[in-house]
Z-matrix of the N, CA and C atoms (Angstrom, degrees):
N
C 1 1.446
C 2 1.526 1 111.54
N 3 1.318 2 115.49 1 -36.89
C 4 1.469 3 119.80 2 -178.24
C 5 1.516 4 110.71 3 -65.92
N 6 1.337 5 117.39 4 -34.85
C 7 1.465 6 120.49 5 -176.72
C 8 1.530 7 111.80 6 -63.69
N 9 1.310 8 118.00 7 -28.08
C 10 1.462 9 121.51 8 179.59
C 11 1.520 10 110.60 9 -67.10
N 12 1.312 11 116.55 10 -32.89
C 13 1.462 12 120.98 11 -175.53
C 14 1.525 13 113.55 12 -98.87
N 15 1.316 14 117.90 13 -8.20
C 16 1.455 15 120.34 14 -173.31
C 17 1.523 16 113.20 15 -64.30
N 18 1.321 17 118.37 16 -51.47
C 19 1.475 18 120.39 17 -178.43
C 20 1.521 19 111.50 18 -64.63
N 21 1.343 20 119.57 19 -47.70
C 22 1.474 21 117.93 20 176.31
C 23 1.536 22 112.58 21 -59.15
N 24 1.323 23 117.16 22 -35.71
C 25 1.464 24 119.75 23 178.51
C 26 1.523 25 111.01 24 -65.66
N 27 1.329 26 117.45 25 -41.34
C 28 1.470 27 120.24 26 178.69
C 29 1.528 28 109.86 27 -63.84
N 30 1.336 29 116.64 28 -44.15
C 31 1.482 30 119.70 29 178.21
C 32 1.509 31 110.74 30 -60.74
N 33 1.320 32 117.92 31 -43.86
C 34 1.452 33 122.04 32 179.05
C 35 1.535 34 111.25 33 -61.23
N 36 1.335 35 115.91 34 -43.03
C 37 1.477 36 119.54 35 178.82
C 38 1.523 37 110.80 36 -62.13
N 39 1.330 38 116.66 37 -41.81
C 40 1.463 39 120.20 38 178.96
C 41 1.512 40 111.06 39 -63.57
N 42 1.338 41 117.14 40 -43.83
C 43 1.473 42 120.38 41 -179.48
C 44 1.531 43 111.95 42 -67.56
N 45 1.310 44 117.61 43 -40.36
C 46 1.467 45 120.61 44 177.93
C 47 1.525 46 110.46 45 -65.15
N 48 1.327 47 117.07 46 -43.54
C 49 1.465 48 121.22 47 178.99
C 50 1.524 49 110.29 48 -62.92
N 51 1.322 50 117.98 49 -42.14
C 52 1.472 51 121.56 50 178.43
C 53 1.523 52 111.12 51 -63.87
N 54 1.320 53 116.10 52 -38.43
C 55 1.467 54 119.89 53 178.97
C 56 1.510 55 110.66 54 -67.15
N 57 1.328 56 117.46 55 -43.90
C 58 1.453 57 121.80 56 179.68
C 59 1.529 58 110.94 57 -62.02
N 60 1.347 59 116.37 58 -41.77
C 61 1.461 60 121.06 59 -178.10
C 62 1.531 61 111.82 60 -86.41
N 63 1.315 62 116.94 61 2.09
C 64 1.476 63 123.46 62 178.78
C 65 1.528 64 112.12 63 58.43
N 66 1.329 65 115.29 64 42.30
C 67 1.464 66 121.90 65 176.40
C 68 1.533 67 107.18 66 -96.11
N 69 1.323 68 117.49 67 129.83
C 70 1.469 69 119.41 68 178.17
C 71 1.536 70 110.19 69 -71.78
N 72 1.315 71 116.18 70 90.76
C 73 1.466 72 122.31 71 -170.15
C 74 1.522 73 111.95 72 -59.24
N 75 1.320 74 118.18 73 -44.65
C 76 1.465 75 120.15 74 -176.67
C 77 1.536 76 110.88 75 -65.18
N 78 1.318 77 117.23 76 -43.28
C 79 1.456 78 121.08 77 179.85
C 80 1.527 79 111.28 78 -64.28
N 81 1.318 80 116.28 79 -41.13
C 82 1.469 81 120.60 80 178.09
C 83 1.528 82 109.75 81 -65.32
N 84 1.327 83 117.09 82 -39.48
C 85 1.471 84 120.95 83 176.93
C 86 1.512 85 111.26 84 -61.81
N 87 1.343 86 117.26 85 -44.13
C 88 1.469 87 120.85 86 179.68
C 89 1.524 88 110.69 87 -64.02
N 90 1.328 89 117.64 88 -42.91
C 91 1.472 90 120.65 89 178.23
C 92 1.530 91 110.94 90 -61.47
N 93 1.319 92 115.76 91 -43.28
C 94 1.462 93 119.65 92 177.92
C 95 1.527 94 111.45 93 -62.48
N 96 1.308 95 116.72 94 -38.59
C 97 1.471 96 121.15 95 177.74
C 98 1.520 97 110.45 96 -63.96
N 99 1.326 98 117.59 97 -41.63
C 100 1.471 99 121.10 98 177.75
C 101 1.531 100 110.63 99 -60.57
N 102 1.323 101 115.90 100 -45.33
C 103 1.456 102 119.88 101 179.20
C 104 1.534 103 111.05 102 -63.86
N 105 1.331 104 116.59 103 -38.39
C 106 1.462 105 120.18 104 178.89
C 107 1.523 106 111.83 105 -63.60
N 108 1.321 107 116.51 106 -40.47
C 109 1.469 108 120.27 107 178.54
C 110 1.528 109 109.97 108 -66.37
N 111 1.322 110 117.04 109 -42.79
C 112 1.469 111 120.05 110 178.18
C 113 1.531 112 110.83 111 -62.10
N 114 1.323 113 116.97 112 -40.07
C 115 1.452 114 120.32 113 178.52
C 116 1.525 115 111.24 114 -65.28
N 117 1.327 116 115.83 115 -42.37
C 118 1.469 117 119.31 116 178.81
C 119 1.521 118 111.25 117 -61.63
N 120 1.316 119 117.22 118 -41.27
C 121 1.466 120 121.24 119 178.49
C 122 1.522 121 110.93 120 -65.79
N 123 1.326 122 116.89 121 -39.12
C 124 1.467 123 119.40 122 -179.65
C 125 1.537 124 111.60 123 -70.05
N 126 1.342 125 118.12 124 -23.58
C 127 1.458 126 121.55 125 179.53
C 128 1.521 127 112.68 126 -82.85
N 129 1.328 128 118.52 127 -18.69
C 130 1.468 129 121.63 128 -175.83
C 131 1.518 130 114.52 129 -54.13
N 132 1.341 131 120.46 130 -46.80
C 133 1.474 132 118.69 131 179.39
C 134 1.532 133 113.19 132 -60.00
N 135 1.325 134 116.73 133 -38.31
C 136 1.464 135 120.72 134 -179.73
C 137 1.533 136 110.14 135 -68.29
N 138 1.330 137 116.42 136 -42.77
C 139 1.470 138 120.20 137 177.74
C 140 1.514 139 111.43 138 -63.00
N 141 1.320 140 116.35 139 -44.32
C 142 1.462 141 120.47 140 179.97
C 143 1.528 142 110.89 141 -62.23
N 144 1.329 143 116.93 142 -45.25
C 145 1.452 144 121.39 143 178.18
C 146 1.519 145 111.87 144 -59.72
N 147 1.331 146 116.42 145 -41.22
C 148 1.460 147 120.25 146 179.60
C 149 1.525 148 111.21 147 -66.78
N 150 1.317 149 117.66 148 -43.00
C 151 1.472 150 120.52 149 -179.37
C 152 1.523 151 111.73 150 -65.39
N 153 1.332 152 117.30 151 -40.07
C 154 1.464 153 121.07 152 178.09
C 155 1.521 154 110.02 153 -65.88
N 156 1.320 155 116.93 154 -40.89
C 157 1.473 156 120.40 155 179.49
C 158 1.540 157 111.12 156 -62.69
N 159 1.318 158 117.03 157 -42.39
C 160 1.465 159 120.88 158 178.65
C 161 1.521 160 110.25 159 -62.90
N 162 1.332 161 115.77 160 -45.64
C 163 1.475 162 119.65 161 -179.67
C 164 1.522 163 111.11 162 -61.41
N 165 1.315 164 118.09 163 -41.96
C 166 1.461 165 121.82 164 178.68
C 167 1.537 166 110.60 165 -65.43
N 168 1.316 167 116.65 166 -42.49
C 169 1.467 168 121.46 167 179.62
C 170 1.526 169 110.76 168 -59.27
N 171 1.329 170 116.63 169 -43.46
C 172 1.466 171 119.85 170 -179.22
C 173 1.523 172 111.42 171 -75.55
N 174 1.328 173 117.56 172 -44.10
C 175 1.470 174 121.13 173 -174.80
C 176 1.529 175 112.31 174 -70.47
N 177 1.308 176 116.98 175 -28.30
C 178 1.472 177 120.04 176 -178.22
C 179 1.522 178 113.38 177 -74.51
N 180 1.312 179 116.06 178 -15.17
C 181 1.464 180 119.51 179 -176.67
C 182 1.520 181 112.70 180 89.81
N 183 1.327 182 117.32 181 0.71
C 184 1.470 183 120.83 182 -179.73
C 185 1.522 184 111.05 183 -63.22
N 186 1.321 185 117.65 184 -38.14
C 187 1.455 186 119.84 185 178.53
C 188 1.521 187 110.99 186 -64.19
N 189 1.313 188 117.09 187 -43.25
C 190 1.471 189 120.57 188 177.90
C 191 1.529 190 111.30 189 -63.43
N 192 1.322 191 116.91 190 -37.97
C 193 1.467 192 120.39 191 179.15
C 194 1.528 193 110.64 192 -65.07
N 195 1.317 194 116.91 193 -43.83
C 196 1.467 195 120.71 194 178.83
C 197 1.532 196 110.10 195 -65.11
N 198 1.324 197 116.47 196 -41.65
C 199 1.467 198 120.18 197 -179.85
C 200 1.530 199 111.54 198 -63.93
N 201 1.322 200 117.26 199 -36.66
C 202 1.459 201 120.16 200 -178.88
C 203 1.533 202 112.31 201 -65.51
N 204 1.317 203 116.67 202 -25.68
C 205 1.462 204 121.27 203 177.00
C 206 1.526 205 110.33 204 -69.53
N 207 1.339 206 116.61 205 -39.38
C 208 1.465 207 120.66 206 -174.74
C 209 1.527 208 114.02 207 -88.54
N 210 1.321 209 118.63 208 -16.82
C 211 1.466 210 121.25 209 -175.91
C 212 1.532 211 113.33 210 -57.51
N 213 1.338 212 120.22 211 -47.54
C 214 1.481 213 118.85 212 179.75
C 215 1.526 214 112.68 213 -59.73
N 216 1.311 215 117.87 214 -41.16
C 217 1.463 216 122.11 215 179.86
C 218 1.526 217 109.87 216 -63.96
N 219 1.315 218 117.30 217 -44.81
C 220 1.458 219 120.93 218 -178.39
C 221 1.528 220 110.76 219 -65.84
N 222 1.321 221 117.00 220 -40.54
C 223 1.457 222 120.12 221 178.72
C 224 1.527 223 110.54 222 -64.00
N 225 1.333 224 116.34 223 -37.96
C 226 1.456 225 121.23 224 179.13
C 227 1.541 226 110.62 225 -65.44
N 228 1.322 227 116.73 226 -34.94
C 229 1.465 228 121.23 227 179.98
C 230 1.535 229 112.36 228 -84.26
N 231 1.334 230 117.18 229 -5.39
C 232 1.464 231 120.66 230 178.85
C 233 1.505 232 114.32 231 82.76
N 234 1.337 233 117.01 232 18.06
C 235 1.464 234 121.44 233 178.40
C 236 1.531 235 107.62 234 -92.68
N 237 1.323 236 117.55 235 128.64
C 238 1.459 237 119.36 236 -179.21
C 239 1.521 238 112.26 237 -60.31
N 240 1.323 239 117.20 238 134.80
C 241 1.457 240 120.55 239 -177.30
C 242 1.535 241 112.36 240 -68.36
N 243 1.311 242 117.70 241 -18.41
C 244 1.464 243 120.78 242 -179.81
C 245 1.527 244 112.36 243 -67.32
N 246 1.325 245 116.76 244 -18.34
C 247 1.454 246 120.94 245 -178.78
C 248 1.532 247 111.92 246 -84.07
N 249 1.328 248 117.25 247 -18.25
C 250 1.469 249 121.25 248 -176.50
C 251 1.533 250 114.62 249 -60.82
N 252 1.333 251 119.40 250 -45.29
C 253 1.470 252 117.23 251 178.81
C 254 1.540 253 112.64 252 -59.22
N 255 1.323 254 116.85 253 -37.21
C 256 1.469 255 119.82 254 177.66
C 257 1.523 256 110.27 255 -64.36
N 258 1.330 257 116.69 256 -43.10
C 259 1.465 258 120.36 257 179.48
C 260 1.528 259 111.19 258 -62.00
N 261 1.334 260 116.27 259 -33.15
C 262 1.474 261 119.78 260 179.93
C 263 1.520 262 112.28 261 -76.15
N 264 1.319 263 117.47 262 -40.13
C 265 1.461 264 120.75 263 -170.98
C 266 1.536 265 112.02 264 -87.72
N 267 1.321 266 118.61 265 -22.06
C 268 1.460 267 121.78 266 -175.83
C 269 1.529 268 112.73 267 -56.85
N 270 1.326 269 121.14 268 -45.41
C 271 1.472 270 119.35 269 178.31
C 272 1.530 271 113.72 270 -68.33
N 273 1.322 272 116.97 271 -14.24
C 274 1.468 273 120.86 272 -176.09
C 275 1.517 274 112.49 273 -95.47
N 276 1.325 275 116.64 274 -48.87
C 277 1.460 276 120.20 275 -172.89
C 278 1.516 277 111.66 276 -143.03
N 279 1.297 278 116.35 277 119.59
C 280 1.454 279 121.43 278 177.88
C 281 1.506 280 112.71 279 -67.69
N 282 1.337 281 117.47 280 -39.68
C 283 1.457 282 120.99 281 -179.82
C 284 1.519 283 111.31 282 -66.13
N 285 1.328 284 116.86 283 -45.07
C 286 1.466 285 120.10 284 178.53
C 287 1.528 286 109.80 285 -64.07
N 288 1.322 287 117.44 286 -40.39
C 289 1.473 288 120.73 287 -179.85
C 290 1.518 289 110.81 288 -66.12
N 291 1.325 290 116.96 289 -39.79
C 292 1.467 291 119.27 290 178.29
C 293 1.525 292 110.92 291 -65.42
N 294 1.323 293 116.21 292 -38.74
C 295 1.458 294 120.61 293 176.35
C 296 1.517 295 110.86 294 -62.62
N 297 1.334 296 117.74 295 -43.47
C 298 1.459 297 121.36 296 178.19
C 299 1.538 298 111.14 297 -64.65
N 300 1.316 299 116.52 298 -42.24
C 301 1.463 300 120.43 299 178.78
C 302 1.518 301 110.16 300 -61.90
N 303 1.310 302 117.06 301 -44.45
C 304 1.455 303 121.48 302 178.66
C 305 1.527 304 111.35 303 -59.08
N 306 1.339 305 115.11 304 -43.83
C 307 1.468 306 119.64 305 -179.82
C 308 1.530 307 111.63 306 -67.69
N 309 1.323 308 117.56 307 -38.89
C 310 1.468 309 120.55 308 177.75
C 311 1.536 310 110.56 309 -64.06
N 312 1.316 311 116.33 310 -42.49
C 313 1.466 312 119.90 311 179.50
C 314 1.514 313 110.32 312 -67.91
N 315 1.318 314 117.64 313 -39.53
C 316 1.460 315 121.25 314 178.33
C 317 1.543 316 110.37 315 -64.27
N 318 1.322 317 116.96 316 -41.17
C 319 1.463 318 121.48 317 -177.50
C 320 1.522 319 113.25 318 -74.39
N 321 1.339 320 116.35 319 -47.55
C 322 1.461 321 120.67 320 -171.84
C 323 1.530 322 113.96 321 -103.70
N 324 1.321 323 117.52 322 -14.17
C 325 1.452 324 121.92 323 -179.88
C 326 1.525 325 112.25 324 94.47
N 327 1.323 326 116.42 325 151.23
C 328 1.464 327 120.20 326 -176.74
C 329 1.519 328 113.94 327 -70.66
N 330 1.334 329 117.21 328 -22.97
C 331 1.458 330 120.37 329 -178.19
C 332 1.520 331 113.38 330 -94.44
N 333 1.332 332 117.05 331 -0.98
C 334 1.463 333 120.75 332 179.82
C 335 1.525 334 110.18 333 -76.26
N 336 1.306 335 115.82 334 164.30
C 337 1.470 336 121.27 335 176.40
C 338 1.530 337 109.99 336 -57.17
N 339 1.321 338 116.22 337 -46.73
C 340 1.469 339 120.47 338 -178.75
C 341 1.536 340 110.87 339 -65.81
N 342 1.320 341 116.86 340 -43.57
C 343 1.467 342 120.00 341 179.48
C 344 1.512 343 112.68 342 -62.16
N 345 1.309 344 116.02 343 -41.45
C 346 1.470 345 119.33 344 179.74
C 347 1.525 346 111.58 345 -72.02
N 348 1.338 347 116.88 346 -39.35
C 349 1.479 348 119.05 347 176.51
C 350 1.513 349 110.19 348 -61.81
N 351 1.316 350 117.07 349 -43.96
C 352 1.458 351 120.92 350 -179.71
C 353 1.525 352 110.68 351 -62.18
N 354 1.310 353 116.90 352 -42.89
C 355 1.478 354 120.83 353 -179.16
C 356 1.524 355 111.38 354 -65.25
N 357 1.327 356 116.60 355 -45.84
C 358 1.468 357 119.37 356 -179.20
C 359 1.514 358 110.46 357 -68.28
N 360 1.336 359 116.95 358 -38.58
C 361 1.472 360 120.54 359 178.43
C 362 1.537 361 110.38 360 -64.16
N 363 1.308 362 116.49 361 -39.90
C 364 1.470 363 120.58 362 179.30
C 365 1.524 364 110.38 363 -60.86
N 366 1.327 365 117.24 364 -38.32
C 367 1.454 366 120.59 365 -179.04
C 368 1.521 367 114.59 366 -86.59
N 369 1.335 368 117.61 367 -13.51
C 370 1.467 369 120.90 368 -174.47
C 371 1.529 370 113.51 369 -100.96
N 372 1.297 371 117.19 370 -5.63
C 373 1.464 372 120.90 371 -177.23
C 374 1.516 373 109.66 372 -127.27
N 375 1.319 374 115.61 373 173.04
C 376 1.465 375 119.61 374 -179.84
C 377 1.522 376 109.65 375 -134.63
N 378 1.293 377 115.89 376 173.94
C 379 1.466 378 121.96 377 -179.62
C 380 1.526 379 108.68 378 -93.78
N 381 1.302 380 115.39 379 70.61
C 382 1.459 381 121.97 380 -172.17
C 383 1.519 382 113.81 381 -56.75
N 384 1.324 383 118.12 382 -49.18
C 385 1.463 384 120.08 383 -178.29
C 386 1.520 385 111.61 384 -64.33
N 387 1.322 386 116.39 385 -37.38
C 388 1.463 387 120.95 386 177.12
C 389 1.530 388 110.45 387 -63.91
N 390 1.319 389 115.71 388 -48.50
C 391 1.474 390 120.86 389 -178.61
C 392 1.530 391 110.01 390 -59.95
N 393 1.318 392 116.38 391 -47.77
C 394 1.466 393 119.29 392 -178.00
C 395 1.526 394 110.86 393 -65.25
N 396 1.310 395 116.87 394 -44.49
C 397 1.467 396 119.99 395 -178.91
C 398 1.524 397 111.49 396 -62.52
N 399 1.307 398 116.74 397 -52.00
C 400 1.462 399 120.48 398 -172.83
C 401 1.518 400 112.01 399 -76.56
N 402 1.319 401 117.64 400 -54.84
C 403 1.451 402 119.40 401 -173.00
C 404 1.529 403 113.02 402 -74.68
N 405 1.314 404 117.53 403 -40.93
C 406 1.464 405 118.26 404 177.31
C 407 1.517 406 109.96 405 -66.42
N 408 1.327 407 116.48 406 -38.74
C 409 1.469 408 119.85 407 177.90
C 410 1.502 409 112.22 408 -64.62
N 411 1.342 410 117.26 409 -38.00
C 412 1.460 411 120.97 410 -178.35
C 413 1.516 412 112.44 411 -65.60
N 414 1.314 413 117.94 412 -33.08
C 415 1.457 414 120.35 413 -179.06
C 416 1.521 415 112.55 414 -99.02
N 417 1.334 416 116.63 415 2.81
C 418 1.462 417 120.54 416 172.76
C 419 1.515 418 115.61 417 85.42
N 420 1.307 419 118.86 418 16.94
C 421 1.451 420 120.46 419 178.26
C 422 1.539 421 107.94 420 -80.13
N 423 1.311 422 116.89 421 122.69
C 424 1.469 423 121.04 422 -177.19
C 425 1.519 424 113.02 423 -102.37
N 426 1.322 425 117.59 424 -31.71
C 427 1.464 426 121.22 425 -179.81
C 428 1.531 427 108.23 426 -94.60
N 429 1.326 428 114.71 427 102.84
C 430 1.468 429 118.73 428 -174.92
C 431 1.516 430 112.13 429 -123.61
N 432 1.310 431 117.95 430 16.81
C 433 1.461 432 121.56 431 -175.81
C 434 1.510 433 114.59 432 -57.28
N 435 1.336 434 117.75 433 -49.56
C 436 1.467 435 120.41 434 -177.76
C 437 1.523 436 110.83 435 -67.79
N 438 1.319 437 117.55 436 -40.09
C 439 1.452 438 120.69 437 179.22
C 440 1.525 439 110.23 438 -63.75
N 441 1.321 440 116.81 439 -38.72
C 442 1.461 441 121.24 440 178.23
C 443 1.529 442 110.56 441 -64.41
N 444 1.329 443 116.37 442 -45.69
C 445 1.482 444 120.12 443 -179.90
C 446 1.522 445 111.15 444 -62.24
N 447 1.313 446 116.95 445 -45.81
C 448 1.464 447 120.51 446 -178.44
C 449 1.533 448 109.88 447 -67.25
N 450 1.304 449 117.38 448 -41.59
C 451 1.469 450 121.33 449 179.85
C 452 1.515 451 111.82 450 -62.81
N 453 1.344 452 117.14 451 -46.34
C 454 1.467 453 120.29 452 179.46
C 455 1.515 454 111.55 453 -68.27
N 456 1.332 455 117.35 454 -35.01
C 457 1.466 456 120.68 455 175.63
C 458 1.538 457 109.67 456 -63.88
N 459 1.322 458 117.08 457 -43.02
C 460 1.472 459 120.42 458 177.55
C 461 1.529 460 110.44 459 -62.62
N 462 1.327 461 117.25 460 -39.83
C 463 1.475 462 119.65 461 176.37
C 464 1.518 463 111.54 462 -62.87
N 465 1.320 464 116.73 463 -43.55
C 466 1.465 465 120.76 464 179.02
C 467 1.520 466 111.05 465 -61.06
N 468 1.310 467 116.53 466 -44.10
C 469 1.463 468 120.97 467 177.65
C 470 1.535 469 109.83 468 -62.42
N 471 1.318 470 116.82 469 -42.37
C 472 1.468 471 120.98 470 178.90
C 473 1.516 472 112.01 471 -63.26
N 474 1.322 473 116.72 472 -40.37
C 475 1.469 474 121.02 473 179.10
C 476 1.523 475 110.57 474 -65.94
N 477 1.327 476 116.15 475 -48.95
C 478 1.465 477 120.61 476 -179.83
C 479 1.537 478 110.31 477 -63.11
N 480 1.319 479 116.87 478 -45.25
C 481 1.473 480 120.48 479 -179.73
C 482 1.522 481 111.19 480 -62.78
N 483 1.325 482 117.56 481 -40.26
C 484 1.461 483 118.95 482 -179.25
C 485 1.517 484 111.01 483 -64.88
N 486 1.324 485 117.35 484 -38.71
C 487 1.466 486 120.21 485 178.32
C 488 1.516 487 110.53 486 -66.59
N 489 1.331 488 117.16 487 -47.52
C 490 1.473 489 121.09 488 -178.21
C 491 1.532 490 110.84 489 -63.67
N 492 1.307 491 117.27 490 -45.20
C 493 1.472 492 121.52 491 -177.24
C 494 1.517 493 110.62 492 -62.61
N 495 1.331 494 117.65 493 -44.71
C 496 1.465 495 120.44 494 -179.97
C 497 1.524 496 110.47 495 -65.54
N 498 1.325 497 117.53 496 -41.50
C 499 1.471 498 119.37 497 177.75
C 500 1.511 499 111.46 498 -62.09
N 501 1.334 500 117.10 499 -41.32
C 502 1.478 501 120.78 500 178.88
C 503 1.516 502 110.46 501 -66.04
N 504 1.318 503 118.14 502 -43.46
C 505 1.463 504 121.26 503 -176.85
C 506 1.520 505 112.59 504 -69.63
N 507 1.330 506 116.85 505 -29.95
C 508 1.464 507 119.33 506 -179.81
C 509 1.520 508 113.34 507 -89.30
N 510 1.342 509 116.25 508 -6.99
C 511 1.481 510 119.39 509 179.85
C 512 1.500 511 112.42 510 -79.90
């Protein structure tokens, strides 16, 4: 019941506060909207470049080649090979990773080892390459080497931890 009233209550609080402080709320809202549109337009080239790069990576067979290197190791460790594409694509694209997670859960079920690994991995990692490409590009940061290394390391730790935690919890 509270959720129905939460957003209207927040809007009311903002409007009352603006009125008390004599801030022209509508004009400030319009200015913010203009800035938001300008920001969205400035992000388009970075988004387009990232989407084209992902499509090329998948269509070229490079993703399959990389996955084939890791499959024997994962099989030896008892990690299902179906989880590998998600682990590869998650740092690159959140939408593609969510689609893969949805398909894994639909195919194997939410309570399966694969379904639970996919769910925990989805929540334990981030779209590092997307974040760096879009947000760093939008604010003009050109040297992103250390941020990329730390972000990918955090993703690797999240992937490994999600696999280990799910295996421990299901044992």
